[in-house]
C-alpha positions in Angstrom: -0.4 0.1 -0.1 0.8 3.4 -0.7 -0.3 6.6 0.8 -0.9 10.2 -1.0 -1.6 12.2 2.1 -4.9 10.8 2.7 -6.6 7.2 2.5 -3.9 4.7 1.7 -3.9 3.4 -2.3 -3.7 0.0 -2.9 -1.2 -1.0 -5.2 -2.2 -1.8 -8.7 -1.4 -5.6 -8.6 -4.0 -5.3 -5.3 -6.8 -3.5 -6.7 -10.3 -5.2 -6.4 -8.8 -8.0 -4.8 -11.6 -10.3 -3.4 -9.3 -12.7 -1.1 -10.7 -14.4 1.2 -14.2 -12.8 0.4 -17.4 -15.5 0.2 -19.5 -14.5 -2.9 -22.7 -16.2 -3.8 -24.2 -15.4 -7.8 -27.7 -17.2 -8.5 -28.0 -18.2 -11.7 -24.1 -18.6 -11.7 -24.3 -22.1 -13.4 -24.8 -20.5 -17.1 -24.4 -17.3 -19.1 -23.9 -14.2 -17.3 -23.7 -15.7 -14.2 -20.7 -17.9 -15.3 -18.8 -15.1 -16.7 -19.2 -13.4 -13.4 -18.3 -16.7 -11.4 -15.2 -16.6 -13.2 -14.4 -12.7 -12.4 -15.1 -13.6 -8.6 -12.7 -16.9 -8.8 -10.1 -14.6 -11.1 -9.8 -12.1 -7.6 -9.4 -14.9 -5.2 -12.9 -15.3 -4.0 -14.7 -18.3 -2.6 -16.9 -18.5 -4.9 -20.7 -19.8 -4.3 -22.6 -20.6 -7.5 -26.6 -21.3 -6.9 -28.7 -22.3 -10.1 -32.0 -24.4 -10.7 -30.2 -26.6 -13.1 -27.9 -29.3 -11.1 -26.3 -30.8 -14.0 -24.8 -27.5 -15.0 -24.0 -26.5 -11.7 -21.6 -29.7 -11.3 -20.0 -28.7 -14.7 -19.5 -24.9 -13.9 -17.9 -25.3 -10.6 -16.0 -28.0 -12.1 -14.7 -25.2 -14.9 -14.2 -22.8 -12.7 -11.8 -25.3 -10.0 -9.7 -26.3 -13.3 -9.2 -22.5 -14.8 -8.4 -20.4 -11.4 -6.2 -22.0 -9.2 -6.4 -19.0 -7.2 -9.8 -19.0 -6.2 -10.8 -18.8 -2.5 -12.7 -22.2 -3.2 -16.2 -23.6 -5.2 -19.3 -24.3 -3.9 -23.0 -24.8 -5.5 -26.5 -24.8 -4.2 -29.1 -25.6 -6.2 -31.6 -23.0 -5.2 -34.9 -21.8 -6.8 -34.7 -17.6 -6.2 -38.7 -17.5 -5.8 -38.6 -19.9 -2.7 -38.2 -18.0 0.4 -37.8 -20.5 2.7 -35.3 -22.6 0.4 -33.2 -19.1 0.3 -33.5 -18.2 3.9 -32.0 -21.9 4.5 -29.3 -22.0 1.9 -27.8 -18.5 2.4 -27.7 -19.6 6.7 -25.9 -22.7 5.0 -23.5 -20.7 3.2 -22.5 -19.0 6.5 -22.4 -21.8 8.7 -20.1 -23.6 6.3 -17.9 -20.4 4.9 -18.1 -18.3 7.8 -19.9 -15.4 6.0 -21.3 -14.0 3.0 -19.8 -10.8 1.9 -20.8 -10.3 -1.7 -24.3 -11.6 -3.4 -24.6 -10.9 -7.3 -28.8 -11.7 -8.8 -28.4 -12.9 -11.8 -31.2 -15.7 -11.8 -33.5 -14.4 -14.6 -36.2 -15.0 -17.2 -37.1 -13.0 -20.3 -40.7 -13.6 -22.2 -41.4 -11.1 -25.1 -45.2 -10.6 -26.2 -46.8 -7.4 -27.3 -47.8 -5.6 -24.5 -51.2 -6.1 -25.0 -51.0 -10.0 -25.6 -49.4 -10.9 -22.5 -50.7 -13.5 -20.5 -51.1 -13.2 -16.9 -48.7 -16.8 -16.0 -46.4 -14.6 -18.0 -46.7 -11.8 -16.5 -46.5 -13.0 -12.8 -43.6 -15.7 -13.4 -41.5 -13.0 -14.8 -42.2 -10.7 -12.0 -41.8 -13.4 -9.6 -38.5 -14.6 -10.8 -36.4 -11.1 -11.7 -38.1 -9.5 -8.9 -39.2 -11.3 -6.2 -36.3 -14.1 -6.2 -33.8 -10.9 -6.3 -35.8 -9.4 -3.0 -35.5 -13.0 -1.3 -32.3 -12.8 -2.2 -31.6 -9.3 -0.7 -33.6 -9.7 2.1 -31.8 -13.1 3.1 -28.3 -12.3 2.5 -28.9 -8.4 3.8 -29.8 -10.0 7.5 -26.1 -12.2 7.3 -24.2 -8.9 6.0 -25.8 -6.5 8.3 -24.7 -8.8 11.4 -21.2 -8.7 9.5 -21.1 -4.9 9.1 -20.1 -5.7 5.8 -21.3 -6.8 2.2 -22.2 -5.6 -1.6 -25.0 -6.7 -3.4 -25.3 -6.0 -6.9 -28.6 -7.0 -8.7 -28.4 -7.0 -12.5 -31.0 -4.7 -14.1 -31.4 -4.1 -17.8 -31.4 -1.3 -20.7 -34.6 -2.4 -20.8 -35.2 -0.9 -17.6 -34.2 2.8 -19.1 -36.2 2.6 -22.6 -39.1 0.9 -23.9 -38.3 -1.8 -26.1 -40.9 -3.8 -28.2 -42.2 -6.8 -26.5 -40.2 -6.3 -23.1 -43.4 -5.1 -20.8 -43.3 -8.1 -18.0 -39.2 -8.0 -18.6 -39.0 -4.1 -18.5 -41.1 -3.7 -15.4 -39.5 -6.2 -13.3 -36.2 -4.8 -14.2 -37.3 -1.4 -13.4 -38.8 -2.2 -9.5 -34.7 -3.6 -8.8 -34.0 0.2 -9.1 -36.9 0.6 -6.1 -35.5 -2.4 -4.4 -31.6 -1.1 -4.5 -31.8 1.8 -3.8 -34.1 1.0 -0.2 -31.7 -1.6 0.5 -28.4 1.3 -0.2 -30.1 3.4 2.1 -31.0 1.2 4.5 -28.1 -1.2 5.2 -25.3 1.5 4.0 -25.0 2.5 7.3 -24.0 -0.9 8.1 -21.2 -1.3 5.8 -23.4 -3.1 3.0 -23.8 -1.3 -0.1 -26.3 -2.4 -3.2 -26.0 -1.4 -6.6 -27.3 -2.3 -10.0 -25.7 -2.8 -13.4 -27.9 -2.3 -16.7 -26.6 -3.9 -19.5 -27.0 -3.7 -23.1 -27.6 -7.5 -25.0 -24.7 -9.6 -23.5 -23.4 -12.0 -26.0 -23.9 -15.2 -24.1 -24.8 -18.1 -26.1 -28.8 -17.3 -25.6 -27.9 -13.8 -26.0 -26.1 -15.1 -29.5 -29.2 -17.1 -30.4 -31.8 -14.2 -29.4 -30.0 -11.5 -31.1 -29.1 -13.4 -34.5 -30.4 -11.8 -38.0 -31.7 -8.9 -39.1 -33.3 -7.4 -35.9 -29.7 -8.0 -34.2 -28.0 -5.9 -36.8 -30.9 -3.6 -36.2 -30.1 -2.9 -32.8 -26.5 -2.9 -32.9 -26.8 -0.1 -35.3 -29.0 1.9 -32.8 -26.2 1.8 -30.0 -23.2 4.5 -30.6 -20.2 2.1 -30.2 -21.8 -0.1 -32.5 -21.7 -4.1 -30.8 -23.3 -5.6 -28.0 -21.6 -6.4 -25.0 -19.5 -9.4 -24.0 -20.1 -11.4 -20.7 -16.3 -10.6 -19.4 -17.5 -6.9 -19.7 -20.7 -6.8 -17.7 -18.2 -9.4 -15.0 -15.3 -6.5 -14.6 -17.7 -4.2 -13.6 -19.6 -6.7 -11.1 -16.0 -7.4 -9.8 -15.8 -3.3 -9.3 -18.3 -3.0 -7.4 -17.8 -5.9 -4.9 -14.7 -4.4 -4.1 -13.5 -2.7 -1.4 -12.4 0.1 -4.1 -16.3 0.4 -4.7 -16.9 1.5 -0.9 -18.3 4.9 -1.5 -20.2 3.5 -4.5 -24.0 3.2 -3.0 -27.7 3.0 -4.6 -26.3 3.6 -8.2 -26.8 2.4 -11.5 -24.6 2.0 -14.1 -25.0 1.4 -17.3 -23.2 -0.4 -19.9 -25.0 -0.2 -22.9 -22.7 1.5 -25.1 -24.6 4.6 -24.9 -28.0 3.3 -26.1 -29.7 5.0 -23.3 -28.4 8.6 -23.7 -30.9 11.1 -23.5 
């Protein structure tokens, strides 16, 4: 560490070091969650993957262990984020097993695209249940442990669809917009206890599902609307999550970081 006369400034090699931190990533078995898990493991965190897909959980965990011997460890939780009791028990088990729950990233989510006047009620309810209620349940459970420990980082994955209207995104946009109110409330109430809460709003991310969903003319048209003329790579989102989860981001609280190439510029 070196000093500039005020707060200590970490050496470059130590920036965003997560050694000793326990990080839970919901939706961590694939896609963006998997990329975030790799980012945490690379920075020395003990990574807990939480997902419904048991087979993918096992495969992703093994991949992380092989790729990142520098990680503090890799664990898995088969978890339905909409099951309040299961979430509470799972996070209590994380603390009991690993000693703390320092970082929570809510990446679990689903997408259903329908014209606004044709959205079935069951679809609306399911999207909000997973994307918004599931995130709330995880934040509530983790926040209790973080508050008691006087330390924590919560990062909720929102979307550019929460900032601007996109066709056929009524349920998805509503669920992601709701994360802003939730996250700001967390930031205000938990901030005095050493816990920060922030959101990230990505553009289309080139995960396997992202490539499939945005292949073809509609993808080309949307790329043309983005000032940087491309979509985001998973690693770019993961890097931002690592930052917000680090000690260096201690003064970032209640913020939303747009990673959209300028698409939502107003």
